C-alpha positions in Angstrom: 0.0 0.0 0.0 1.0 3.6 -0.4 2.6 5.2 2.7 1.6 8.6 4.1 4.6 10.2 2.5 3.6 9.0 -0.9 0.1 10.5 -0.7 -0.6 13.6 -2.8 -2.2 16.7 -1.3 -5.9 16.5 -0.3 -8.5 18.4 -2.3 -8.0 22.1 -1.9 -4.3 21.6 -1.0 -2.9 22.1 -4.5 -3.8 18.8 -6.3 -5.5 19.3 -9.5 -7.2 17.4 -12.3 -5.6 16.1 -15.5 -2.3 14.2 -15.2 -2.5 13.8 -11.5 -5.8 12.1 -11.7 -4.8 9.9 -14.6 -1.8 8.7 -12.6 -4.2 7.7 -9.7 -6.4 5.8 -12.1 -3.4 4.0 -13.5 -2.5 2.8 -10.0 -6.1 2.0 -9.0 -7.0 -1.3 -7.4 -8.8 -3.7 -9.7 -11.1 -6.7 -9.2 -13.6 -8.6 -11.2 -17.0 -10.0 -10.1 -19.2 -12.6 -11.7 -22.9 -12.1 -12.3 -23.7 -13.2 -8.7 -21.3 -10.6 -7.2 -18.6 -13.2 -6.3 -14.9 -12.0 -6.6 -13.2 -13.9 -9.4 -10.2 -11.6 -9.9 -8.1 -9.7 -7.3 -5.0 -7.6 -8.1 -2.0 -6.7 -6.0 -3.1 -3.1 -6.0 -6.4 -4.3 -4.4 -4.4 -6.2 -1.9 -2.3 -3.1 -1.0 -5.4 -1.0 -0.8 -7.5 -3.2 1.6 -4.9 -5.6 3.1 -6.6 -8.8 1.9 -4.4 -11.3 0.0 -6.1 -12.9 -3.0 -6.6 -16.2 -1.2 -8.9 -14.6 1.4 -11.0 -12.8 -1.2 -11.4 -15.0 -4.3 -14.6 -17.0 -4.3 -16.2 -14.8 -1.6 -19.2 -12.5 -2.1 -18.0 -8.9 -2.6 -20.7 -7.7 -0.2 -18.8 -9.2 2.7 -16.3 -6.3 2.2 -18.9 -3.6 2.8 -18.5 -1.7 6.1 -22.0 -0.4 6.6 -24.7 -2.9 7.7 -27.6 -3.1 5.2 -25.5 -1.9 2.3 -25.5 -5.3 0.7 -29.3 -5.1 -0.1 -29.1 -1.6 -1.3 -26.0 -2.3 -3.5 -27.8 -5.3 -5.0 -30.8 -3.2 -5.8 -28.7 -0.5 -7.4 -26.8 -3.2 -9.4 -30.0 -4.6 -10.7 -31.2 -1.1 -11.6 -27.9 0.3 -13.2 -27.3 -2.2 -16.0 -24.8 0.0 -17.8 -22.6 0.3 -14.7 -22.2 3.0 -12.1 -19.6 4.9 -10.1 -19.7 6.3 -6.7 -18.4 6.2 -3.1 -18.6 3.0 -1.0 -17.4 2.3 2.5 -15.3 -0.9 2.6 -13.9 -2.7 5.6 -10.0 -2.9 5.7 -8.4 -6.2 6.9 -7.3 -4.4 10.1 -10.9 -3.5 10.8 -11.0 0.2 9.9 -13.5 1.5 7.3 -12.0 2.9 4.1 -14.1 5.2 1.9 -13.4 4.2 -1.8 -14.3 5.9 -5.0 -15.5 2.9 -7.1 -16.3 2.6 -10.8 -18.1 -0.6 -11.9 -18.4 -1.4 -15.6 -19.9 -4.5 -17.4 -17.4 -6.9 -19.1 -18.9 -7.6 -22.5 -18.3 -10.9 -24.3 -19.6 -12.3 -27.6 -22.2 -15.2 -27.2 -22.6 -18.1 -29.5 -25.6 -16.6 -31.2 -23.6 -13.5 -32.2 -25.0 -11.2 -29.5 -22.9 -9.3 -26.9 -23.7 -10.1 -23.3 -22.4 -9.0 -20.0 -21.7 -11.8 -17.5 -19.1 -10.1 -15.3 -18.3 -6.8 -13.8 -14.9 -4.9 -13.7 -14.3 -2.9 -10.6 -11.8 0.0 -10.2 -11.3 1.6 -6.8 -9.2 4.4 -5.2 -9.3 5.9 -1.8 -11.8 8.8 -1.7 -9.2 11.5 -1.0 -7.2 10.5 -4.1 -10.1 11.5 -6.5 -10.7 15.2 -5.9 -13.5 16.4 -8.2 -14.7 12.8 -8.8 -18.2 12.1 -9.9 -20.8 12.4 -7.1 -24.0 10.5 -7.6 -26.6 8.6 -5.7 -24.2 5.8 -4.6 -21.5 8.3 -3.4 -24.2 10.0 -1.2 -26.1 6.9 -0.4 -24.4 6.1 3.0 -25.5 9.6 4.1 -28.9 9.7 2.5 -29.8 6.2 3.8 -30.0 7.7 7.3 -31.2 11.2 6.4 -34.1 12.5 8.5 -36.3 12.9 5.4 -37.7 10.0 3.3 -36.1 9.2 -0.1 -36.7 6.7 -2.8 -35.4 5.7 -6.2 -37.5 4.2 -8.9 -36.7 2.9 -12.4 -38.3 4.1 -15.6 -41.1 1.6 -15.0 -41.8 3.3 -11.7 -40.7 0.3 -9.7 -38.9 0.9 -6.4 -35.2 0.0 -6.5 -34.0 1.9 -3.4 -35.4 3.6 -0.3 -33.7 5.0 2.8 -34.3 4.2 6.4 -37.2 6.7 6.9 -39.4 5.2 4.2 -38.3 1.6 5.2 -39.8 2.2 8.6 -43.1 3.0 7.0 -43.2 0.1 4.5 -40.6 -2.7 4.8 -38.3 -3.3 1.9 -39.8 -6.7 1.0 -43.1 -4.9 0.4 -41.6 -2.1 -1.7 -38.5 -3.1 -3.7 -39.3 -4.3 -7.2 -43.0 -3.1 -6.9 -44.7 -0.2 -8.7 -46.2 2.7 -6.8 -49.7 1.3 -7.4 -48.7 -1.9 -5.6 -47.2 -0.1 -2.7 -49.2 3.2 -2.0 -52.9 3.8 -1.5 -54.9 4.4 -4.6 -55.3 8.2 -4.5 -51.8 8.8 -3.4 -50.4 6.4 -6.0 -52.4 8.1 -8.8 -51.1 11.5 -7.8 -47.5 10.2 -7.6 -47.7 8.4 -10.9 -49.1 11.5 -12.7 -46.2 13.7 -11.4 -43.5 11.1 -12.0 -44.6 10.6 -15.5 -44.5 14.3 -16.1 -40.9 14.5 -14.7 -39.8 11.5 -16.9 -41.2 13.1 -20.0 -40.1 16.7 -19.5 -37.1 16.4 -17.2 -38.5 19.3 -15.1 -38.7 18.5 -11.4 -42.0 18.8 -9.5 -41.4 20.6 -6.2 -43.3 20.7 -3.0 -46.4 18.7 -3.8 -48.4 18.5 -0.6 -50.9 15.8 0.4 -52.5 14.4 3.5 -52.6 10.8 4.4 -53.3 8.6 7.4 -50.2 7.2 9.0 -49.5 3.5 8.5 -48.9 3.0 12.2 -52.1 4.6 13.3 -54.8 5.0 10.6 -56.8 7.4 12.8 -54.0 9.9 12.7 -53.7 12.1 9.7 -50.4 13.8 8.7 -49.3 16.1 5.9 -46.3 15.5 3.6 -44.4 17.5 1.0 -42.9 15.6 -2.0 -40.5 16.7 -4.7 -39.7 14.6 -7.8 -36.5 14.6 -9.8 -35.3 12.7 -12.9 -32.1 10.5 -12.7 -29.5 10.3 -15.5 -26.9 7.6 -15.9 -23.1 8.1 -16.7 -23.9 8.8 -20.3 -26.8 11.2 -19.7 -29.5 8.6 -20.4 -32.6 8.7 -18.2 -32.4 5.7 -15.9 -35.1 6.5 -13.4 -36.6 9.0 -10.9 -36.2 9.8 -7.3 -38.3 11.7 -4.8 -37.9 13.2 -1.4 -40.7 13.2 1.2 -40.8 15.7 4.1 -43.3 15.5 7.0 -44.8 19.0 7.1 -47.7 18.2 9.5 -46.8 20.9 12.0 -46.5 23.5 9.3 -49.8 22.3 7.7 -51.6 22.5 11.0 -50.2 25.9 11.7 -51.3 27.1 8.3 -54.7 25.5 8.6 -55.2 27.1 12.0 -54.2 30.6 10.7 -56.4 30.1 7.7 -59.3 29.1 10.0 -58.8 32.1 12.2 -58.5 34.5 9.2 -61.7 33.0 7.9 -63.3 33.5 11.2 -62.3 37.1 11.4 -63.9 37.7 8.1 -67.1 35.7 8.6 -67.9 35.9 12.3 -69.6 39.1 13.5 -70.9 40.3 10.2 -74.0 41.5 12.0 -75.0 42.6 15.5 -77.4 39.7 15.8 -76.7 37.1 18.5 -78.3 34.2 16.7 -76.6 35.0 13.4 -73.2 35.4 15.1 -73.5 32.0 16.8 -74.5 30.3 13.6 -71.4 31.9 11.9 -69.2 30.4 14.5 -70.7 26.9 13.8 -70.4 27.5 10.0 -66.7 28.4 10.2 -65.7 25.5 12.4 -67.3 22.8 10.1 -65.6 21.0 8.5 -62.3 22.7 9.2 -62.2 21.7 12.9 -65.0 19.3 13.5 -67.8 17.3 11.8 -70.5 18.8 14.0 -70.6 22.0 16.1 -73.3 23.2 18.4 -73.3 26.7 20.0 -75.5 26.9 23.2 -76.0 30.3 24.8 -77.7 31.4 28.0 -81.2 32.5 27.6 -80.5 35.8 29.2 -77.8 36.5 26.5 -80.4 36.1 23.7 -82.4 38.9 25.4 -79.5 41.2 25.8 -79.4 40.8 29.6 -76.1 40.9 31.6 -75.1 37.4 32.7 -73.9 36.8 36.2 -70.1 36.8 36.4 -68.4 33.6 37.5 -69.1 29.9 36.9 -72.4 28.8 35.5 -74.2 25.9 37.1 -77.0 23.8 35.7 -79.7 26.2 36.8 -79.8 28.9 34.0 -81.6 28.0 30.9 -79.5 27.5 27.7 -80.8 27.5 24.2 -79.4 26.0 21.0 -78.4 29.2 19.1 -76.3 27.8 16.2 -75.3 24.4 14.8 -73.7 22.9 11.7 -72.8 19.4 10.5 -71.1 17.8 7.6 -74.3 15.8 7.2 -77.2 17.7 5.6 -79.8 18.8 8.0 -77.7 18.2 11.2 -79.4 14.9 12.0 -77.0 14.3 15.0 -78.1 17.6 16.7 -81.1 16.3 18.4 -82.3 19.9 18.9 -83.6 22.6 16.7 -82.2 26.1 16.9 -84.1 28.0 19.6 -84.9 24.9 21.8 -83.9 24.6 25.4 -80.8 22.5 26.1 -80.9 19.9 28.8 -77.6 19.2 30.4 -76.8 16.7 33.1 -74.4 17.8 35.9 -71.9 15.2 34.7 -72.1 16.2 31.0 -69.1 17.8 29.3 -71.1 21.0 28.8 -71.9 21.3 32.5 -68.4 20.6 33.5 -67.0 23.2 31.1 -69.4 25.9 32.3 -68.7 25.1 35.9 -64.9 25.2 35.5 -64.7 27.8 32.9 -62.1 25.6 31.1 -62.3 23.5 27.9 -63.3 19.9 28.5 -62.0 17.3 26.0 -62.8 13.6 25.7 -60.3 12.5 23.0 -61.8 9.0 22.7 -65.5 9.2 23.5 -66.8 6.0 25.0 -70.4 5.0 24.2 -70.8 3.9 27.8 -69.7 7.2 29.4 -72.0 8.0 32.3 -73.2 11.3 30.9 -74.0 9.6 27.6 -75.9 6.6 28.9 -78.0 8.6 31.4 -79.9 10.1 28.4 -81.1 7.3 26.1 -81.7 9.8 23.3 -78.1 11.1 23.5 -76.7 7.6 23.7 -78.6 6.6 20.6 -77.2 9.6 18.7 -73.6 8.9 19.8 -73.9 5.3 18.6 -75.8 6.0 15.4 -73.4 8.7 14.1 -70.2 7.3 15.5 -69.1 10.1 17.8 -65.4 9.5 18.4 -64.1 12.6 20.1 -65.8 15.6 21.9 -64.5 19.0 22.9 -66.4 21.7 24.7 -65.1 25.2 25.0 -66.6 28.0 27.1 -67.9 31.1 25.3 -66.5 33.8 27.5 -65.9 37.5 26.9 -65.0 40.4 29.2 -65.1 38.2 32.3 -68.6 36.7 31.8 -69.7 33.3 30.5 -72.2 33.5 27.6 -72.5 29.8 26.8 -70.5 26.9 25.4 -69.5 25.6 22.0 -69.4 21.8 21.5 -67.1 20.2 18.8 -67.6 16.6 17.7 -65.6 14.4 15.4 -67.1 11.3 13.8 -66.0 11.1 10.2 -62.9 13.1 10.7 -59.7 11.1 11.5 -58.0 11.5 14.8 -59.1 12.7 18.3 -58.9 16.2 19.4 -55.4 17.1 20.6 -53.7 19.9 22.4 -53.3 21.9 19.1 -57.0 21.5 18.4 -57.9 22.8 21.9 -55.7 25.9 21.5 -57.2 26.5 18.1 -60.8 26.1 19.4 -60.1 28.4 22.3 -58.8 31.1 20.0 -61.7 30.7 17.6 -64.3 30.7 20.3 -62.7 33.7 22.1 -62.9 35.8 18.9 -66.5 34.7 18.4 -67.3 35.5 22.0 -66.3 39.1 21.7 -68.6 39.4 18.7 -71.4 37.6 20.6 -71.0 40.0 23.5 -71.0 43.0 21.2 -74.2 41.6 19.7 -75.6 41.0 23.2 -74.8 44.6 24.3 -76.3 45.9 21.1 -79.4 43.9 21.7 -79.7 45.4 25.1 -79.1 48.9 24.0 -81.5 48.5 21.0 -84.2 47.1 23.3 -83.7 50.0 25.7 -83.8 52.5 22.9 -86.9 51.0 21.4 -88.6 50.8 24.8 -87.7 54.4 25.4 -88.9 55.4 22.0 -92.2 53.6 22.5 -92.7 55.3 25.8 -91.8 58.7 24.2 -94.3 58.3 21.3 -98.0 58.6 21.9 -99.6 55.3 23.0 -103.1 56.4 21.8 -104.3 59.2 19.5 -107.6 60.9 19.9 -108.9 63.6 17.7 -112.2 64.1 19.6 -115.1 65.4 17.6 -112.9 67.2 15.2 -110.8 64.4 13.6 -110.5 60.7 13.1 -106.8 59.8 13.3 -104.6 56.9 12.6 -100.8 56.6 12.6 -97.9 54.3 11.4 -94.3 54.2 12.5 -91.5 52.1 11.0 -88.1 52.2 12.6 -85.1 52.2 10.3 -83.4 49.0 9.2 -80.2 50.3 10.6 -77.9 49.1 13.5 -79.5 51.5 15.9 -83.0 50.5 14.9 -84.5 53.7 16.3 -84.5 57.3 15.2 -86.0 60.7 15.9 -89.2 60.7 14.0 -92.3 61.6 16.0 -95.9 62.6 15.6 -98.7 63.7 18.0 -102.3 64.7 18.2 -103.0 67.4 20.8 -106.5 68.5 21.9 -106.8 72.3 22.2 -109.3 74.7 23.5 -112.5 75.5 21.6 -112.8 71.9 20.2 -109.7 72.5 18.1 -107.0 69.8 17.6 -103.3 70.2 16.8 -101.5 67.8 14.5 -97.7 67.6 14.7 -95.0 65.6 12.9 -91.2 66.0 13.3 -87.9 64.4 12.5 -84.7 64.6 14.5 -81.6 63.9 12.4 -79.7 60.7 13.3 -80.4 57.4 14.9 -80.0 55.7 18.3 -80.7 56.7 21.9 -79.5 60.3 21.4 -82.0 60.9 18.5 -84.8 59.2 20.5 -84.0 61.4 23.6 -84.0 64.5 21.5 -87.3 63.5 19.9 -88.8 63.1 23.4 -87.6 66.6 24.4 -89.1 68.2 21.3 -92.4 66.3 21.6 -92.7 67.3 25.3 -91.9 70.9 24.4 -94.5 71.0 21.6 -97.2 69.7 24.0 -96.2 72.3 26.5 -96.3 75.1 24.0 -99.5 73.8 22.5 -101.2 74.1 25.9 -100.4 77.8 25.8 -102.7 78.0 22.7 -99.9 79.6 20.6 -100.4 80.1 16.9 -98.4 77.6 14.7 -95.8 80.1 13.6 -95.2 81.4 17.1 -95.0 77.9 18.5 -92.3 77.0 16.0 -90.4 80.2 16.9 -90.5 79.2 20.6 -89.5 75.7 19.7 -86.6 77.1 17.7 -85.4 79.1 20.7 -85.5 75.9 22.8 -83.4 73.9 20.3 -80.9 76.7 20.2 -80.7 76.7 24.0 -80.2 72.9 24.0 -77.4 73.3 21.5 -75.4 75.9 23.5 -73.7 73.4 25.9 -72.7 71.2 22.9 -71.2 74.1 21.1 -69.2 75.1 24.1 -67.8 71.6 24.6 -67.5 70.9 20.9 -64.8 71.3 18.4 -62.6 74.4 18.5 -63.5 75.1 14.8 -67.1 75.9 15.7 -67.7 79.4 14.6 -71.3 79.6 15.6 -72.6 79.5 12.0 -76.0 77.9 11.3 -74.4 75.0 9.3 -72.1 74.2 12.2 -74.8 74.3 14.8 -77.0 72.1 12.7 -74.3 69.4 12.9 -75.0 69.2 16.7 -78.8 68.8 16.4 -80.9 68.9 13.3 -84.7 68.7 13.4 -87.7 69.6 11.3 -91.3 70.0 12.3 -94.8 70.6 10.9 -97.5 72.0 13.2 -101.2 72.3 12.1 -104.3 73.4 14.1 -107.7 72.4 12.9 -110.9 74.2 14.1 -114.0 72.1 13.5 -116.3 75.1 14.0 -114.8 77.2 11.1 -113.3 74.2 9.2 -110.1 76.1 9.0 -106.6 74.6 9.3 -103.7 76.8 10.2 -100.2 75.4 9.5 -96.5 76.3 9.7 -93.5 74.2 9.1 -89.8 74.3 10.0 -88.0 72.7 7.1 -90.4 69.8 7.0 -92.2 68.3 4.0 -95.6 69.8 3.2 -98.7 67.8 4.1 -100.9 66.1 1.6 -104.6 67.0 1.5 -107.2 64.6 0.0 -110.4 66.4 -0.8 -113.8 64.5 -0.6 -113.9 64.4 -4.4 -110.6 62.4 -4.5 -108.3 65.3 -5.6 -104.9 65.3 -3.9 -102.8 68.4 -3.4 -99.7 69.5 -1.5 -100.4 73.0 -0.2 -97.9 75.7 -1.0 -96.9 76.1 2.6 -93.8 78.4 3.3 -91.0 76.0 4.1 -89.3 77.9 7.0 -85.8 77.0 8.3 -85.1 73.8 10.2 -85.1 74.1 14.0 -82.0 75.4 15.6 -81.0 78.0 13.0 -82.7 81.0 14.5 -82.2 83.1 11.4 -85.5 83.3 9.5 -89.1 83.7 10.6 -91.8 81.0 10.3 -94.8 81.9 8.2 -98.2 80.4 8.7 -100.8 79.4 6.0 -104.5 78.9 6.5 -106.7 76.4 4.5 -110.4 75.9 4.6 -111.1 72.2 4.5 -114.4 70.6 3.4 -115.8 68.2 5.9 -114.4 64.7 5.2 -111.1 65.9 3.9 -108.0 63.8 4.7 -104.8 65.3 6.0 -101.6 63.2 5.6 -98.5 64.2 7.6 -95.3 62.2 7.1 -91.6 62.2 7.4 -89.0 61.9 4.6 -88.2 58.3 5.4 -91.6 57.4 4.0 -91.1 58.9 0.5 -87.4 59.2 0.0 -84.9 56.4 -0.5 -81.4 56.0 -1.9 -82.9 55.2 -5.3 -86.0 57.4 -5.2 -86.0 61.2 -4.8 -88.6 63.2 -2.9 -90.6 64.2 -6.0 -91.2 60.6 -7.1 -92.1 59.7 -3.5 -94.6 62.5 -3.2 -96.3 61.5 -6.5 -96.6 57.9 -5.3 -98.0 59.2 -2.0 -100.7 61.2 -3.8 -101.7 58.2 -5.9 -101.9 55.9 -2.9 -104.1 58.4 -1.0 -106.4 58.6 -3.9 -106.7 54.8 -4.3 -110.0 53.2 -3.3 -110.2 52.7 0.4 -112.8 53.7 2.9 -111.2 53.6 6.3 -108.1 55.3 7.5 -106.5 51.8 8.1 -107.2 50.9 4.4 -105.8 54.1 3.1 -102.7 53.9 5.3 -102.2 50.3 4.2 -102.2 51.5 0.5 -99.6 54.1 1.3 -97.3 51.8 3.1 -97.6 49.1 0.4 -96.8 51.7 -2.3 -93.9 53.4 -0.6 -92.3 50.9 1.7 -91.4 48.0 -0.6 -88.7 46.9 1.9 -87.2 47.7 5.3 -86.8 51.5 5.4 -83.3 53.0 5.5 -84.6 55.8 7.6 -87.4 56.1 10.1 -90.8 56.5 8.5 -93.9 58.0 10.1 -97.4 58.6 8.7 -100.2 60.4 10.4 -103.7 60.5 8.8 -106.5 62.7 10.0 -110.1 62.9 8.5 -111.8 66.2 9.3 -115.3 66.7 10.8 -117.2 69.9 11.2 -119.4 70.9 14.1 -123.0 71.5 13.1 -124.5 74.9 13.6 -126.8 73.4 16.2 -123.8 72.6 18.4 -122.5 76.2 18.6 -124.3 79.1 20.1 -122.8 82.7 20.0 -124.0 86.1 21.3 -122.6 89.5 21.2 -122.7 91.4 24.5 -122.4 95.0 25.4 -119.7 96.1 27.8 -122.3 97.0 30.4 -122.2 95.2 33.8 -125.9 94.8 33.4 -125.3 92.4 30.5 -124.0 89.8 32.9 -127.5 88.7 33.9 -128.6 88.5 30.3 -125.6 86.4 29.5 -126.5 84.0 32.3 -130.1 83.8 31.0 -129.0 83.1 27.4 -126.6 80.4 28.5 -129.2 78.7 30.7 -131.8 78.7 27.9 -129.3 77.2 25.5 -128.4 74.4 27.9 -132.1 73.6 28.3 -132.4 73.3 24.5 -129.4 71.0 24.4 -130.7 68.9 27.3 -127.9 69.8 29.6 -129.9 70.9 32.6 -127.4 69.2 35.1 -124.7 71.6 33.9 -126.9 74.7 34.0 -126.0 76.1 37.4 -122.3 75.6 36.9 -122.4 77.0 33.4 -124.3 80.1 34.6 -121.7 80.7 37.3 -118.8 80.3 34.9 -120.5 82.6 32.3 -121.1 85.2 35.0 -117.5 85.2 36.2 -115.9 85.3 32.7 -118.2 88.0 31.3 -117.8 90.1 34.4 -114.0 89.8 34.0 -114.1 90.8 30.4 -116.2 93.8 31.2 -114.1 95.1 34.0 -110.6 94.3 32.8 -111.0 94.0 29.0 -112.6 96.1 26.3 -115.5 95.6 24.0 -117.0 94.3 22.0 -117.6 91.1 24.0 -118.8 87.8 22.5 -120.0 84.7 24.4 -119.9 81.3 22.7 -121.0 77.9 23.9 -119.8 74.7 22.1 -121.4 71.4 22.7 -119.4 68.2 22.0 -120.1 64.6 22.6 -118.1 64.6 25.9 -117.6 68.3 26.7 -119.2 71.7 27.0 -117.0 74.7 26.3 -117.7 78.2 27.3 -115.7 81.0 25.6 -115.7 84.8 26.2 -114.0 87.0 23.6 -112.9 90.6 24.2 -110.4 92.9 22.5 -108.1 93.4 25.5 -104.6 92.0 25.6 -104.3 91.4 29.4 -104.2 87.8 30.6 -106.1 86.8 33.7 -104.5 84.8 36.5 -105.5 83.1 39.6 -105.3 85.0 42.9 -105.1 83.3 46.3 -107.2 85.8 48.2 -106.8 86.1 52.0 -109.8 85.7 54.3 -110.0 89.4 54.8 -110.0 90.2 51.0 -113.4 91.2 49.5 -112.6 89.8 46.1 -110.0 87.8 44.1 -111.8 84.4 44.1 -113.5 84.4 40.7 -111.0 82.4 38.6 -110.4 80.1 41.6 -114.1 79.2 41.6 -114.0 78.7 37.8 -110.9 76.4 38.1 -112.6 74.3 40.7 -115.9 74.0 38.9 -114.5 73.1 35.4 -112.2 70.5 34.0 -109.8 73.0 32.6 -109.6 76.6 31.6 -107.2 79.0 29.9 -106.6 81.9 27.6 -105.7 82.1 24.0 -104.9 85.1 21.9 -106.4 86.0 18.5 -105.5 88.7 16.0 -108.0 91.1 17.6 -107.8 90.2 21.3 -108.1 87.2 23.5 -110.5 84.4 24.5 -110.9 83.1 28.0 -112.4 79.6 28.0 -113.5 76.9 30.4 -114.4 73.3 29.6 -116.7 71.0 31.5 -117.3 67.3 30.9 -120.8 66.5 30.0 -120.8 63.5 32.3 -120.0 65.7 35.3 -122.8 66.8 37.7 -123.6 70.4 38.0 -122.3 72.7 40.8 -123.9 73.3 44.2 -126.9 75.5 44.7 -126.8 79.2 45.7 -127.1 78.4 49.4 -123.9 76.4 49.3 -121.8 78.2 46.8 -120.9 81.7 45.7 -123.6 84.0 44.3 -123.8 83.9 40.4 -123.5 87.6 40.5 -120.3 87.8 42.5 -118.3 89.1 39.5 -116.1 91.2 41.7 -114.2 88.1 42.7 -112.6 87.8 39.2 -109.3 89.5 38.8 -107.6 90.6 35.6 -104.1 91.8 34.9 -103.9 95.2 33.3 
């Protein structure tokens, strides 16, 4: 053998290619093997290289010289596959026991046969120590000792796609005797084999590798466990460049696949869960996302209080509170394994997984569900479902958000391979936690929306009455918006003199703030209406009120507020229409603050929108409000409405008003029928803004229900006024009210004579349920009650009137004022003269001059 001093420099130390390498090949060890791999020729160079004399080697299997256990089978397989010879690196055992890494080249020895063909019956082997062949050919055999024990799976197949070599990783999955010499269809499952064959064929035909093909497959050791793999395919070429086969590399990417699947599921959940602020919809979205990505069946059960928006009690949940199935999803159509329909109450035993989860506040997992589990068998129905649908694994996660428990989510696997593991628990916790926040948001929204709607219902009139002057009916539709409530309102207010006020308004915006603003304005309108103010003056007072309400907001608002009308309107915008109808004169006086004009349907079926001055919206305080007066025939119909009824995103106000006119004119006798026609014509779907409609059909008081007399400004006229009033009551059949009415007339007329100015008019109005006494004078002073002391000689007149009547008051006209008092016709008359004040005690009435 060559000594250390005779060795050339190692690769990288100055040895090159060319002559140096040719010299090495000339001195290479040589041997010859027969077709069975037995050594038939052994040179002295081989003896020097490995230390074996020819006598110890000839006639022995060459595989006995290999140093690595198991190399014999692999070398035999490669020899069978590489018919044209091969070269590479082989670890051989030296006679002294050490391993020597040799660069080997094996070539067939060709010989002529008797039939004239050339056959190879032997193999010529040339070998050098590895360090003597810098830049030598590196192929699958040189790397084989390293690849055989690599941590990734590798296999070599011939051009017929038969296995000729696999490394230790793949050998552990399928033994060599079941793989070598067999095709992929004989070794792998059908779907996997078809996918492999398709890609291998493509690589053989094109020479282009196929990289990172991923697939999932049950493991051979545990068919219930599913893992993910990445495979890359490459073509193999022989020493002369001819394609001799294919090899592929398999990497277990289960952890990466699970992480990617988990991230994809959470991203999907973020996009799909919480699309609305509806508790039931959100729970169903959680179930939809988790099937089939995480489980074969998912049920979401929430506390009944959560569905109503109530605040659950913090802490653990025992078996007392009622739970309801809120969402469920299955890989099977119709969720046959659910056993419950959405909305039904959930029965849970104390030992059940759901009960244990709620009590502990932690996930409960039964990786391998046994059909004889106590909580399963105690309910025969549940046990039947578990057996019928093959429940294998169950996981229950608490639905918790912001420190409170909302319910529980149950995940079940039946068709899906493998039990729930630690990764699945973490993924379910993250998924449910995200959904829980959305569910709690929906619960809070439900609570706030319920409170807002309740407040709005309480702020709107519960019943409308137009008395003898009007028949009224109303409709209100909240907006189909997240808040669900807005600032539209309407009202019908009885006034003095049998008159009735109609009002409709709209506060900009939605939610509790808009509803609260609406309540303020409605209360203010009622208060101002009780002062018997004309419509234009009432709107002016209401405008001042809105401006006063806006002042604190402007002071605490943005620094850019310059006090302009446009800026102030951003804090609170409102419109209003106020109308007063008098059934005696059949006149209707109206004024509006930026609101839409009313529609008037005449008895002959003609519809018009009166040319009513628009006026500015409330809160501007810049322009005056102008009234308009209409004379309405008896049986006319007034329609007051908000813009949400006639205006939509695809329909402007003009088109809506035209449709409103046609709907009002459509056949329909009652107000309910007419209102139904309007709603059907204008609200074809949920409104995007609040919509309110108020209909009023007018009546007129017959001349026989009204009596009027002009009086002189002489105190002596008081007695005549009493006589006229008493005679009229006798004609009307209201004798029980005669004494009280004479007393009221005496006091009011005396007050007008002493503190007002003539001419004076007395008018009595009889309604179905009320008798009204009015005294008109041209003075502008308003009377007020005095609380006279016992020593005072007067000052008790209006106090007596207030005690004898249901209500009284003063309203101003263009030419003076009217003092009025109203009695109910069902009330008994006053006390006799011997018990009460004298009808002529007019000095007790006090005016303000």
